N, C-alpha and C positions, 0 to 999 in steps of 0.2 A: 737413794743410792746414787753415787757419782757416775757420770758417763765415762765410758772407756775412751782412751785416746789411741788411735791407730795411725800408722804412717805407711802410705803406699810406697812400695820399694821395688826396684829392679836390681837384682844381684847378678854379677858376672864373676864366675869362679874359674880361675886358670888352673891348668894341670901341670904336673912336673914331668910327665912322660910324653906329652904331645903338645901341639900348638893350638888345639881347639879349645874353646871356652864353653863351659856350662852356664846356662842362664836360668834364673828363677824369678817369677813375678808373684807378688803377693803383698801381704800387709804384716808389719811388725807391731807388736803391742808396746806402746810407750808407757801407758798407765792402765792397769787391769780394770779398775772400776767395777761395774757389775759383772764383767766377764769372769772375774775370779770365782764368783759363786756359780755363775751359769755353766762354765766349763767343768767345774768340779762335779756338777750334777749330771754329767754325761758319762756313760760307761764306754762309749765307742770313741777311742782316741783318734781314729782316722777321720770321723765325722767332725770332731771338734777342731781338728787341725787343718781342715780343708781350706785352702786359700790363705793360710797363715804361715808366716816364716818365723824361725827363731830369731832372737835379737843378735844381730851380727855387727861387727865393726870393720871398717876398711882396713885391709892389710892383715886381717885375722887368718891364721893358718888352720885349715880344716883337714880332718882325717877322713880317709875313704873307707867307710864301713862296708858299703855295697852300693852298686848302681843297678837300676832296673830299666829295661826298655820294654814298653808295652805296645802291642799291636793295636792300632785304632783305625776305625772306618769313618768316612764322612757321613754325616747324618742330616736329614732334613730338619728345618726349624721345628721346635716342639709346638704341638697344637695347644690352644688355650683350654683350660678348664673354666668353669664359671667363676671360680675364685681368682684365678690368674688374669682373666679378662677384666674383672672389676679393678684389680690392682693396676693393670695397664691403663685403663680409662682414667683412674685417679692420677697417675703419673703424667698423662697427656693433658690433664685439665679438662677432660670431656665429661659433661654431665655432672651429676651430684648424687649423693646417696639415695635420694628418693626416686631417681630415674634409672638406677642400675638394674634392679629386678625387672621392671617393665620392659626395658630394652632387651634383656636376655630372653625373656619369655616371648617377646614379639618376634624375634628372628627365628625362634624355634617354631612358633605357631604358624608362621608363614612359610615354613619348610626351607628357610635359607640355610640353616645348619641343623644337624642332628647329633645326638649323643653317639659316639663311636662304640662299637661292640667287638672290635678285633682284639684278641688277647695278646697277640705278638708271638714271635717264634724265638727259639733259643739259638744263639750263634756262638761258636767257639772262637776264641782268640788266644794268642800266645804271649807269654811274658818271659823275657830273658833276664836273668840276674847274674851280675858279675860280682863275685865275692872271693877275695884272696886268690885272684888270678884264675879262678875257675868259673866257667859259665854254665849255669843250670837253666833248664827250660821247664816251664810250667804251663799246662793247658787249662784255661779258665773259660767260663761261659757267661753270657749276658742275654737278657731278653730284649729284643728290638722289634720295632714295628707295631707296638701296642698303641691303640688310640681309645681304649675303653674308658668311657666317662668323659672324654674330651669332646669339644665342639668341632665337628667336622663339616666343612661346607658342602652343600649338595650341588647338583648340577644347576638348578635354577638359582641358587645363591651366587654361584660364580658368574653366571650369565648376567644377573641383575647388577652385581658388583662391577663387572667389566663395562656394562652400559653406563652406569652412573659415573664411573671414573673417566670414561671417554667423553661424556657430554656435560658433566658438571664438576670439572676439576676443582674449581674454587670452593664449592660447597663441601666436597669430600676431603678438602685439606684439613689436617688436624688443627692447624693454627686458627683456621676460620671458626671451627666449632668452639675452641677455647676462647676466642675473642667474643663470640656471642654470649658465652657464659659470663664473661667479664662485663659485657654491656648490661646483662640482666641485673648483675650486682649493682652497677652504677645507677640503673633505673630505680632499684629498690632503695638505694641510699639518697635518691633525689638529685644525683649529679648529672643525669641525662634524661631527656624527655623521650618517652616510649614512642610517641608519634614520629619524631624525627628519626629514631633508630629504625623503625619499620619502613619509613619512606626511603631512607638510604639503601635499605636492603632490597626492597621490591622494585626500585627503579631499574636495577640491572637484572634481577632474578626473573621477573615476570616476562620480559622480552626473550630471555634465554629459554624459558619453558615453552613459549610459543614457537620459537625457532626449532627446538628439538622435536616438538610434537609434529611439526610440518615437514622437517627435512631429515630427521634421523632415521636410519635404517632399522628395521625390526631385528632384534638379536635372537638367534636360535641356537647359538653354540655349535653351529654346523662344523663337522670335522670329517674330511674325506679319508677313509681308511685304505682304499685301493680298489682293485678290479676283481670281479667275480671270476674264479679260476676257470669256469666252464663257459659262461656267456660273455665275459668281458665287460659287463655292465658295472657302473660305478656303485660302490658301497660306501655309505656315509652314515654318521650318527648325528642326531640333532634333538632338540627339545620340541615336542609336539604338544597338542592340546591336553593329552592325558599323561604327560611325563616324557622321560628320555626314551628314545627309540632308535632302532637301526633301520636303514632304508636301502633297498636295491633299486637303483635307477637315479639318474641325475635329476636336479630340481626341475629341469625343463621337459623331462620325459613325460609322456602321457600316462603310461602304465608304470606303476611302482608297487613294490612289496614292502610291508612294514612288519616290524617285530619289536615288542617292548623289551627294554633292558631289564635285567634282574635287579633286585634291590641293592645287591652288593657290587654292581657295576656302575662306572661313571663315564661320562662322555670323553673326558680327557685321558682316561687310562685304558679303555677297552681296546683290544687288538682286533685285527681283521679275522683271525681264526675264531675268536670268541663271538664276533658278530655273525659269522657264517653259521655257527652252531645254533644261534637263536632261530634261524629260518628252518631248522629241522623240526620245529614245533608248529602246529600241534601234532602229537603222536597218538594215533589211534591204537588202543590196546585190545579192544574186543568189546564184548557185551556182557552185562550182568543183569539178570532178571529182565532180559529183553531191551535194556537201555544201553545206548552207546557210551563207552568209557574212553576218554581221551585225556592226555596231559598237555597243558599249555602254560604260557607265561602271560600274566596280565599286569595291569598298573599297580596292583597290590602284591605282586610276586607270583611264583609258580603255583599251579593248582591242578586238581583232578576234576574233570567235569563228568558227572554221572546224571545223564538225562538233563534235567533243568537245575540240578543242584551243583554248587561249586564248593570244593573242599580244598582249603589251603594246605600246601605241603609243609611238613615240619621244617624248621630251620636247618639248613645244611643238606637237605635232600635234593639231589640233582634231578630235574625233570627229564633229562635225557637218558637217565639210567634206571628210572623207576620201573618196576615190573608189574605185571597184572596181579600177581599175588599181593604185593604191597598195596596196590590200588584198592583191591578188595578189602583189605584190612582197614584202610582209611574210610571206605564207604560204609563198612559195618559200624565203625566207631561213630560216624556221622549219623547213621540211622538210629543208633542207640541214644545219642545226645539229643536228637530231634524228636524222639518218641514222646508222646503226650504224658505228662505226669498227673494230670487231673482234667476235669471238665468243669465248665461254668456256663450256664444257660445252654447246655447241650453243645457247646463248642470246645474244642481241645485247647489245653493250656500247655505250653512248652516253656522250658527254661534254658538259659545259657549265660555265658559271661562275655561281655563286650568291652569296648575301650573305656566305658564309664563304670564298669563293675558288673555284678550279677543282676540279671533281669528275668522276668517272665514275659511271655508273649501270648496274647489272647486277642483273637479277631483283629489281627494287624495292629494291635496296640502294644507298645513296649512299655513295661512298668519296672522301674528300678526297685530292687529289693535292698533295703537298708540293713544295717548291722544288727538291728534288734531282732531280726528273724534268723533262724537257723536255715541257711540256704540249702544245705544238703538234706534237710529233713522237713521240708515245708508240708504243713498239714492242709487239709481241705479248708479249714477255717482261716488259716493264714492267707491262702490263695483268694478266698472269697473277699476277705478284708482288703487285700491289696487292689483287687480289680474294682471293688465298689468305691474305694477311696479315690482311685484314679478317674473313674467315670464321673464322680461328683466334682472333682477338680476341673475336668473338661467342661462340665455343665456351667460351673461357676465362672469359668474363664470366657465362655461364649457370650457375645453381646448381640450379634446379628448373624443370620445365616440365610443364604439362598441356595438350597440343596441342588436345585435343577441346574444351576450355573457352576456349582462347586466352589462358591465364594463364601467366605465367612470373615467376621471381625472378632478378634479375641483381645482380652486384656494382656498387656505386656508389663515389663518391669518399669519402676519409677513412674507409674501412673500413665504410661503411654499405651498405645494400641497397635495391633498388627492386623493388616488387611491381607488375607491369604487366598491364593488360588493355586493348588498344586505346589510346585516348588517356588512360585513367585511370592515374595513377601514385601509388602509396602509398610514401612514404619510410619505411624501417624503420631503427631505431637499430642500431649495431654489436653491441649485446648480444643481438639477436634470434637465436634458434636456427633459422635459416631451413632448415637441412637436415632438421629434424624437423617443419616446418610441414605441416599436412594441407591438402587441397583445401578442406575446409569452413572452416578458419580463414582461408585466403586469400580465399575468396568473401565471408566476413563482413567482412573489412577493406576489400575493394573496394566492397561494397554500402554500407558506411558512408561511403566517400569519394565515391562516385558522386553527381553533382548530382541533386537531387530534381526530378522532373518536375512542372511546374506544371499544376494541374488547372484546366480552363476553368470560368469562372464561369457558373452556370446563370442564364439570363435568363428571368424569368417575364413572360409577356405580360399586359398589363393588360386586365381584363375591361371590355367596353364599358359605360358607365354607362346605367342604366335611365332612360328618359324618363318 
């Protein structure tokens, strides 16, 4: 089918009753081509004519059927969806089809962006129509502010982006990335040597990395909101070790108070009033079965604490307004969900649904339940099979173990091995002779991997000045 031929056009239309001109920008069809079939397949005339102009000639006389004036509001730039981000990357010449999916999954896995969940709100606007010297008014509505399904930058994503743009302007430039892609193509075609390309890149890049590592300030996204209305102390928000938080007290103050931001709050939009509300938590509600009940906000969102149990609040529930009655309902639901469904080896078996799907828990061992089982109606035989299969897998995976030290070596993927102690994991290459590894060698590897403890800075008191 033939291509359509379009002509981008700017039309100026003069009026017979005043000196003002009407203007219109769009495209006129010079040759229909495939559009003749495409447009006929659409039922919505407004959709098919969007951005299109009728074929006009200079000096042509137009009749005034009606004129509309529509109220409009300024809007922020649209957020990218995964599809529109791929399209933009293609237009900029960044990456290639095999890298688009890993790029998008990486920025989500590192919590730089997240899928939006805001539905948007309805907003009214007015449209005026002038027809036969009569003006009529129509009230219309539109949904604005929705970011559902779109990629929304998180606090840490914006801070990392600002840091990279500030310190690595050349690398973050779109043209640089496109040029590297072209260099790769030239290397593949034999028109450029890969060693020379890497040498030219690293001779400037490596010194820049060392300079930034030594001299760049640590970014925290700190933003001062104002003063506390009662104490006059500084209130600010920043990114901490466990996420975004509000702080009472200047950075130099010895005593500070901290409160986590809720999942729907961001460093760049939170107000002073909203930050002050965070410090009203935790709220003590009373006691249930002799255990203290309180509501608080943590790194994973608001929750009810019942003794040593933590129960997340349902989405949309305000921790500042939750009542004792509602807290009791949540506690009862948690008790019911945590109640044992069976026993194995005289130890209780519980079930639940986590981020990776349904599971059962036995003796601090979490076992995924796949789709071949009816999760809502697990039999004792099903539970026995799941636990026994899991125990056998753990035995097959174990190569060496020193129980008194809490150290073990297990098989990993791709023929490699993992050396484990608590939360410390050392990945070992497949060439490692793990069967012959001694306890001393294992301890040395773990000690090397373990995070170094920060030593507190000693503060020397200033001597009073002599009068």
